[in-house]
N, C-alpha and C positions, 0 to 999 in steps of 0.2 A: 100967477101961475106958470108955467115951466116953458119957456120959447122950445126946449129941447124939441125937437121931432122925434114921434114913434119911430121906430126901428122896425119896418116887418119883419113877420119871424121867417126862418128862411129855413128850409128841411130841410132835414138830417142827412148827411152824403151817405151814399150807396157805399155798402163797402165793395171796395176792387179785388178782395180776394174770392168773389164768388159769380158764377153765372148767373148771367141774366134772369129775373122772375119776376113777379107780380111784385108790383109795389108794396112795401112796408112788409115785404112778407119775404123769408128767406125762399129759395128756389128745395123742391124737393128731387127725391130721387126719379119723381115720373118727367116731371120739367128734365133736367138731367139726363132723363132718358132718349127724348124725343129729340133733348138736342143733340145727343151723339149719334140717334139714327139718323137724320139729316145729316149731321158730318161723314156717313158711314157710307150713305149714298149719294152724296156730291162725291165722296173720293170714287166709287164704282164709277161712276160717268164719266171720272179722268181717265180709267183705266181700261181704255176701250179695248186693248186687244184680250185681257182676260173676261171682257163683256162679252165679245163677240165668241171666244171661243166655247165659254159655259153656254150660250144660246145655240150654233150652230153644231155642235159636237155630239149631244142628242141626237136632232134630227138626222146629220146623215148617217149616222149607226141603224137608225130605224129604216131610214130609205135601205142603205145594204142590207141590212137580215131580210125587209120585205121581199126585194127586186132582185138580189142575188144570189140568196140563202133560204127564202121563203118558201118556194118550190119543191126545196130536197129534205123538206123537215114536216117529220109527222108529227102534229097538233089534237087528233085525234078526230069523227065526228062531228065534233058537237060546236066547230068554230069552221062559218064557209070558210073563209080565206084563213092567212097567214098572221095580217092586221091587224086582223081580230084578237087575237093571241098577243099579240108582240107589246100592243101599246103600252098596257098598265104599266110591261115591265120597265119599259121606256123612259116614263112617268115619274118610276123612282129613279133609274137611272139618271134624268136629267138633273133631279136633287140634290143625290150625291155629289154631281160636279157642281152644281152652282152653292150648295155649301162646302166646299173643299175651298173655294176661295176665301172662307172666311178665316181660316188659319192663317194662309199667307198674311192677313190684314189685319189681326193679331199682333203676330210677331213682328210686323214692321212698326209697330205702334212701341213694341215692347222695344225693340231695337233703336227707334229712331229718337227715344227720352222725352216723347209727349208725355209719356203716363204720368211723368213727375209736373210736367205743368198741370194737367188738369188735377192732380194732389194737391197740390198748390191753389189751385181755384175752390176747394171741395168739392169736389166729384170723385167718388167714390169708384173701387174697381167693378163693381156689379152694374151700372148704369153706362159704362163704357163697353162691359162687354155683352150687355145683353141689347146696346147698341147697335152692334156688328150683326149678333141673332137677327133682330129685327130690320137691319136691312137685306140680310141675306132673305129671313123668311120671302121679301117684296119681291127682291131678283127674281126670287123661285118660282113664286107663282105667275110673274108675267112669261119668265123662258116656259113654264109648263103649258101657260095658255096658249103661247107660241105652238109648241111640241102636238100640242091637241089640237089646234087649226089644221096645221100639216098632216095627221093623221085623217082630220075628219076626208081632207081633200084625195087623197092617196086610197079612201076607203073604208075606214072605222066606221061602224053605225051600232054607237050607244042603244041601248034598250032598257035604261034606267030609268027607277019609279025616282019621285020629289024625295022619297028617305034615300032611297039608292043614290041618289045624287049626293043629296047632305052630308049620309054618312061615308060615302067617299070621300069627299071634301076635308072630312073631320080626319080621316086618318090620314089623307096626305100630307094635310099640315102639318099635324101630329108629327110625322117622321122627317119634315122639314126642318122644323124646330129643332128637334131631337138631334140631327144630323147639324144641325148648323151651332148648340151649343157644345156636341163633342169635338166638331173642327174648332171651338175655340180656344177649350182645352188642348187641343193639340198644337195650336198657335204657340200656348203658353206652356206649354212642355216643349217645347223646339227652339231653340237658340238663334237659330237664321232663319228668314223664310224661306231658304232655298230648303234646308232640312223641313219646314211645314208642307212645304207644297210635294216634299219626297213622303211623308206618313201619311197625305192626304188619298193618294194612289189605295192603299189597304181598304180605307173606308168607299173609294170609291169603285173598288172590284169585285165587292159584296154580291150587286146585283146579277157578276155571270156566273156563280156557283149557285144558283136559286133557280126558278120556276120561270124568269123572266125571258128566255129564249126559246127554252125546249122543257120537255118534260122532263119532271127530276127522276123519273120510272127508266128513262133511256141513258140514267150516267152509271156508270162502275159505283157496285156495292159502297166503298166505302167515303165516294164524294157525294151520294143517294142519301146517306146517314147525314151529312152534315148540312146540305142544301135542304131538305127538309123542318131541321132544327136548328136555323140560325136568323136574324131577324127581320131580315128582305122577305123572306121568301111570306112567312102569312099578309106583309102589306100588298106585295103583287096579287097574291090569291083572292085580296078582300077587293082590289082595286077592278079585278079582272070581271068579280062574281055580280060586285056590284052594280058597276055599267054597261053587262051585258044580262042582267036580270035573272043572273042563278042561286041556283038556292046556295047561302052559305054557312047554315049553321054558326059558331061560335068562332069563328075567323079571322071577324073584325075586331070580335073583342079579344082575339091573342095576340093582334095586330097592335092595337093599341095598349095594351100591356107589356110588349117591346118597346113602344114607343115612350110608355110613363118611365121603367125601368133606366134605360140608356138616357132618357131627360136629368132623371133625378144622381145618375151616378156623373152624366157631362157637368151637372150643375156644382155639386161636391168636388167634383175635382178641381173644376175651374176657380172654386174659389181660394180651396188650397195652393191651388199650382200661382195664382197673382199675391196671396197673402206673400208667400216663398221670393215670389220674383221682383216684390218690392220692397223689401226689407233694407 
C-alpha cells in the first residue's frame, strides 16, 4: 500500500477577468446590470450638488409659479386653485431634470477610460448604460415623491381612483425611463461632460412650451400647434386627468405610445453610439 497522502482536490480558480457572480457560473447581463446600477447610485450619492439641484429646483419652480404667478394665470373653472393645475407638469419637469444628469454621468465614464476597464471584465455596453438608466429611475422616483409631498402640503388634493393611480404611475415611470435612455444617448454623443450638460437643456426645456403651466390655447398660434403635438403634453394631460379623476379618453395611450417611441429610438441610438465610441 502506498504511503502517499491523498491530496484534496482544489476548486478551480475563478477567472480574474469577470465580474463576481454565482459560483460555477459566469455572471450574465442581469448581474452586470445590477452591479452597474449599484455603482451609479453610489456615484450619485457622492455628487451632492447635482443631487440637491435635481431635487430642489422643481420644488422651487412649483412654489414660484403657485405663489408668484398662480393668481394671474387663468386655468379654467374646473380647477379650484392653480396648484391643482400645475402639479402634474412639475412632476414631468422633475423627471426631465433628474434624467438630464444621466448624460453627464455617461459622458464622464466615456471620458475617464473606465469603459475600457469594464470591457476587460467582460461587461458590455448595454449593462453599463442600463445601470445608469436604472439609477436615474430610482433617483427620479425619490424626487417625484418629494415633489408630490410638497404639493400635498401646499394644497394639491388628488381625486384618482385605484386604476387612475396605477395608470398615472405607469405613464410617469415610462417617461422617466424613456428620458433617461435619451439622456444616456446624449451622453454618448457629447465629447465632454460639459457639452452633455448643455445638450440636455433642450430636453429639460420641453415641459415649458406645453400645457404644464398654462393652457396651450392661450399661446400664439405657431406655438400652440407645437405645444399640442410634442411628446410631453400628452403625458402632462394624462397625469392631470388621472390624478384629478377627469375623463381622459385615449390620451394616456397616446402618451405611452410617445414614450415607447422615444425609448426605442434612444436604445437604438445608444447602442450605435456606444459601438462607435469604443471602436
